[in-house]
C-alpha positions as a Python dict, from the first residue, in 0.01 Angstrom:
ca = {
    (1, 'M'): (0, 0, 0),
    (2, 'A'): (-28, 187, 327),
    (3, 'W'): (-343, 389, 379),
    (4, 'R'): (-334, 724, 552),
    (5, 'I'): (-641, 833, 745),
    (6, 'R'): (-700, 1207, 726),
    (7, 'I'): (-897, 1348, 1015),
    (8, 'V'): (-1118, 1634, 899),
    (9, 'L'): (-1252, 1863, 1165),
    (10, 'E'): (-1533, 2103, 1094),
    (11, 'A'): (-1631, 2403, 1301),
    (12, 'R'): (-1973, 2553, 1353),
    (13, 'I'): (-1942, 2924, 1273),
    (14, 'S'): (-2227, 3173, 1295),
    (15, 'E'): (-2071, 3462, 1105),
    (16, 'I'): (-1750, 3617, 974),
    (17, 'F'): (-1725, 3994, 939),
    (18, 'L'): (-1505, 4301, 963),
    (19, 'S'): (-1590, 4558, 1229),
    (20, 'L'): (-1454, 4754, 1524),
    (21, 'Q'): (-1393, 4588, 1857),
    (22, 'G'): (-1670, 4720, 2079),
    (23, 'E'): (-1559, 4606, 2424),
    (24, 'G'): (-1267, 4620, 2661),
    (25, 'V'): (-924, 4779, 2638),
    (26, 'Y'): (-894, 4718, 2260),
    (27, 'M'): (-1218, 4904, 2193),
    (28, 'G'): (-1219, 5074, 1853),
    (29, 'M'): (-957, 4847, 1696),
    (30, 'P'): (-1055, 4709, 1353),
    (31, 'Q'): (-1082, 4332, 1370),
    (32, 'L'): (-1185, 4042, 1152),
    (33, 'F'): (-1437, 3853, 1362),
    (34, 'V'): (-1498, 3479, 1343),
    (35, 'R'): (-1799, 3403, 1562),
    (36, 'F'): (-1815, 3041, 1674),
    (37, 'Y'): (-2154, 2887, 1741),
    (38, 'G'): (-2258, 2749, 2078),
    (39, 'C'): (-2181, 2822, 2442),
    (40, 'N'): (-2147, 2618, 2760),
    (41, 'L'): (-2307, 2891, 2972),
    (42, 'S'): (-2640, 3072, 2970),
    (43, 'C'): (-2605, 3423, 3112),
    (44, 'V'): (-2922, 3626, 3159),
    (45, 'F'): (-2771, 3927, 2978),
    (46, 'C'): (-2632, 3735, 2678),
    (47, 'D'): (-2678, 3932, 2354),
    (48, 'T'): (-2519, 3690, 2105),
    (49, 'K'): (-2755, 3396, 2101),
    (50, 'A'): (-2705, 3290, 1740),
    (51, 'D'): (-2967, 3056, 1597),
    (52, 'S'): (-2786, 2941, 1283),
    (53, 'F'): (-2439, 2843, 1165),
    (54, 'G'): (-2238, 2715, 873),
    (55, 'T'): (-1979, 2438, 887),
    (56, 'F'): (-1620, 2507, 787),
    (57, 'T'): (-1305, 2303, 758),
    (58, 'A'): (-982, 2486, 839),
    (59, 'E'): (-913, 2513, 466),
    (60, 'A'): (-1258, 2654, 391),
    (61, 'L'): (-1226, 2912, 668),
    (62, 'M'): (-886, 3019, 538),
    (63, 'E'): (-1032, 3063, 189),
    (64, 'K'): (-1306, 3283, 334),
    (65, 'I'): (-1062, 3495, 534),
    (66, 'L'): (-832, 3546, 235),
    (67, 'K'): (-1117, 3733, 63),
    (68, 'Y'): (-1102, 4015, 318),
    (69, 'R'): (-864, 4276, 177),
    (70, 'K'): (-923, 4571, 407),
    (71, 'P'): (-661, 4612, 682),
    (72, 'Y'): (-741, 4501, 1034),
    (73, 'H'): (-551, 4491, 1361),
    (74, 'S'): (-620, 4135, 1468),
    (75, 'L'): (-824, 3822, 1412),
    (76, 'S'): (-1092, 3793, 1680),
    (77, 'L'): (-1214, 3445, 1771),
    (78, 'T'): (-1541, 3507, 1950),
    (79, 'G'): (-1870, 3339, 2020),
    (80, 'G'): (-2061, 3184, 2180),
    (81, 'E'): (-1758, 3018, 2332),
    (82, 'P'): (-1476, 2949, 2083),
    (83, 'L'): (-1294, 2706, 2311),
    (84, 'L'): (-1573, 2452, 2274),
    (85, 'Q'): (-1410, 2396, 1934),
    (86, 'S'): (-1049, 2418, 2049),
    (87, 'D'): (-928, 2121, 1841),
    (88, 'F'): (-1041, 2299, 1526),
    (89, 'I'): (-892, 2630, 1641),
    (90, 'R'): (-551, 2469, 1698),
    (91, 'I'): (-547, 2328, 1344),
    (92, 'F'): (-682, 2646, 1189),
    (93, 'L'): (-439, 2881, 1362),
    (94, 'N'): (-148, 2667, 1251),
    (95, 'E'): (-249, 2745, 892),
    (96, 'Y'): (-346, 3108, 958),
    (97, 'K'): (-9, 3196, 1108),
    (98, 'K'): (174, 3059, 808),
    (99, 'I'): (24, 3344, 605),
    (100, 'Y'): (-58, 3627, 847),
    (101, 'K'): (158, 3799, 1108),
    (102, 'K'): (-145, 3958, 1271),
    (103, 'S'): (-231, 3906, 1636),
    (104, 'V'): (-491, 3646, 1728),
    (105, 'Y'): (-743, 3779, 1980),
    (106, 'L'): (-945, 3524, 2178),
    (107, 'E'): (-1268, 3622, 2353),
    (108, 'S'): (-1370, 3366, 2613),
    (109, 'N'): (-1601, 3321, 2909),
    (110, 'G'): (-1298, 3215, 3109),
    (111, 'V'): (-1409, 2868, 3211),
    (112, 'L'): (-1252, 2611, 2977),
    (113, 'W'): (-897, 2631, 3108),
    (114, 'G'): (-797, 2286, 2984),
    (115, 'E'): (-893, 2376, 2628),
    (116, 'L'): (-709, 2708, 2658),
    (117, 'S'): (-390, 2530, 2760),
    (118, 'G'): (-401, 2339, 2431),
    (119, 'I'): (-398, 2651, 2214),
    (120, 'I'): (-227, 2912, 2434),
    (121, 'D'): (86, 2912, 2218),
    (122, 'A'): (-117, 3014, 1911),
    (123, 'V'): (-303, 3314, 2057),
    (124, 'D'): (-162, 3658, 2138),
    (125, 'I'): (-435, 3851, 2322),
    (126, 'I'): (-704, 3714, 2553),
    (127, 'S'): (-1021, 3891, 2658),
    (128, 'M'): (-1141, 3688, 2954),
    (129, 'D'): (-1484, 3727, 3110),
    (130, 'F'): (-1542, 3689, 3481),
    (131, 'K'): (-1892, 3550, 3514),
    (132, 'L'): (-2005, 3701, 3842),
    (133, 'P'): (-2290, 3481, 3972),
    (134, 'S'): (-2489, 3778, 4099),
    (135, 'S'): (-2475, 3926, 3747),
    (136, 'T'): (-2522, 3616, 3533),
    (137, 'G'): (-2784, 3433, 3739),
    (138, 'G'): (-2563, 3126, 3702),
    (139, 'P'): (-2332, 2915, 3920),
    (140, 'E'): (-2009, 3019, 4091),
    (141, 'L'): (-1709, 2965, 3862),
    (142, 'W'): (-1426, 3103, 4076),
    (143, 'R'): (-1209, 2790, 4059),
    (144, 'E'): (-1240, 2770, 3682),
    (145, 'H'): (-1169, 3142, 3643),
    (146, 'E'): (-856, 3123, 3856),
    (147, 'K'): (-715, 2831, 3659),
    (148, 'F'): (-802, 2999, 3329),
    (149, 'L'): (-642, 3331, 3423),
    (150, 'G'): (-328, 3156, 3541),
    (151, 'I'): (-282, 3015, 3192),
    (152, 'A'): (-397, 3328, 3007),
    (153, 'A'): (-142, 3538, 3197),
    (154, 'E'): (127, 3385, 2975),
    (155, 'K'): (1, 3623, 2704),
    (156, 'K'): (-150, 3972, 2689),
    (157, 'V'): (-472, 3943, 2883),
    (158, 'F'): (-739, 4161, 3036),
    (159, 'V'): (-1046, 4059, 3231),
    (160, 'K'): (-1395, 4191, 3184),
    (161, 'A'): (-1703, 4161, 3406),
    (162, 'V'): (-2056, 4260, 3310),
    (163, 'I'): (-2227, 4435, 3598),
    (164, 'T'): (-2602, 4468, 3646),
    (165, 'R'): (-2831, 4615, 3909),
    (166, 'G'): (-2805, 4283, 4090),
    (167, 'T'): (-2425, 4263, 4101),
    (168, 'A'): (-2305, 4199, 4457),
    (169, 'R'): (-2010, 4372, 4618),
    (170, 'A'): (-1882, 4033, 4740),
    (171, 'D'): (-1843, 3914, 4380),
    (172, 'I'): (-1635, 4221, 4289),
    (173, 'V'): (-1414, 4158, 4591),
    (174, 'R'): (-1369, 3791, 4500),
    (175, 'M'): (-1276, 3878, 4141),
    (176, 'A'): (-1021, 4133, 4264),
    (177, 'E'): (-864, 3873, 4495),
    (178, 'I'): (-818, 3627, 4209),
    (179, 'V'): (-667, 3885, 3973),
    (180, 'R'): (-431, 4009, 4244),
    (181, 'K'): (-323, 3651, 4317),
    (182, 'I'): (-231, 3590, 3951),
    (183, 'D'): (-95, 3934, 3856),
    (184, 'A'): (-212, 4266, 4000),
    (185, 'G'): (-109, 4438, 3676),
    (186, 'I'): (-374, 4263, 3464),
    (187, 'P'): (-625, 4526, 3343),
    (188, 'V'): (-979, 4487, 3476),
    (189, 'V'): (-1281, 4624, 3291),
    (190, 'L'): (-1626, 4672, 3438),
    (191, 'Q'): (-1889, 4667, 3165),
    (192, 'P'): (-2231, 4799, 3270),
    (193, 'V'): (-2504, 4592, 3106),
    (194, 'T'): (-2659, 4763, 2806),
    (195, 'T'): (-3039, 4783, 2812),
    (196, 'S'): (-3310, 5014, 2685),
    (197, 'I'): (-3509, 4962, 3006),
    (198, 'E'): (-3411, 5241, 3245),
    (199, 'S'): (-3503, 5045, 3559),
    (200, 'E'): (-3247, 4776, 3466),
    (201, 'N'): (-2953, 5012, 3418),
    (202, 'V'): (-2674, 5007, 3675),
    (203, 'Q'): (-2675, 5297, 3917),
    (204, 'S'): (-2373, 5526, 3876),
    (205, 'E'): (-2295, 5517, 4247),
    (206, 'N'): (-2261, 5138, 4232),
    (207, 'I'): (-2028, 5163, 3933),
    (208, 'D'): (-1807, 5408, 4124),
    (209, 'R'): (-1814, 5190, 4434),
    (210, 'F'): (-1712, 4877, 4243),
    (211, 'R'): (-1432, 5059, 4064),
    (212, 'G'): (-1309, 5188, 4399),
    (213, 'I'): (-1285, 4831, 4528),
    (214, 'L'): (-1080, 4724, 4225),
    (215, 'K'): (-840, 5017, 4245),
    (216, 'K'): (-725, 4900, 4588),
    (217, 'G'): (-436, 4669, 4511),
    (218, 'L'): (-485, 4640, 4135),
    (219, 'G'): (-337, 4835, 3845),
    (220, 'R'): (-553, 4940, 3553),
    (221, 'C'): (-925, 4940, 3635),
    (222, 'E'): (-1173, 5097, 3395),
    (223, 'V'): (-1544, 5126, 3327),
    (224, 'I'): (-1604, 5073, 2955),
    (225, 'R'): (-1946, 5045, 2796),
    (226, 'Q'): (-2021, 4855, 2476),
    (227, 'L'): (-1911, 5081, 2193),
    (228, 'H'): (-2075, 4879, 1917),
    (229, 'K'): (-2417, 4913, 2078),
    (230, 'I'): (-2374, 5287, 2123),
    (231, 'M'): (-2265, 5327, 1759),
    (232, 'G'): (-2515, 5078, 1621),
    (233, 'I'): (-2256, 4852, 1456),
    (234, 'R'): (-2198, 4478, 1474),
}
């Protein structure tokens, strides 16, 4: 008798919930969010540092999702960084798309381009962060961002960059150069950091100056704040 070995992958998921998309060009769209646990970066402004998670097989996650009856525009895979669990996502989306015709929306920090290439066929919309080193307090990731965006451009994609009081003009210029190299028509969103401390808020003149830089040679460039924080929703 031949034995078959079944490989069972489990994902670490912090939460699953229905809400409105609070960021970027799809702001206000109802989505079913699956928040994956863990991230490969540590940005100073991060506001989703989950401290707990549950483990799910693809089958268990599907069972959970099937319980949500209210209509939603798309399934949002968010984090943390979902692509840290790309093997699970590939298996899960294979099952999800057998049942649902909804778009799959991936939110990513735009670094793990190899993992993205393995699931690009299964996602429809990509919200890609540009981690500007002067904003994040972290390392330069230009090479990784360029490779990631080159793959993401196969689908609907927009890029988003959080800006702070410390954001440097040179980083905005470098981001614009990369987007223009891949596709000047890709929408770019500047997202001023949300804080209750007035001295940390981005000055309006800097926001206007950065947007002016992006408008030279690029298509859609917008400043969009975090809707969910303004409305007090998840």
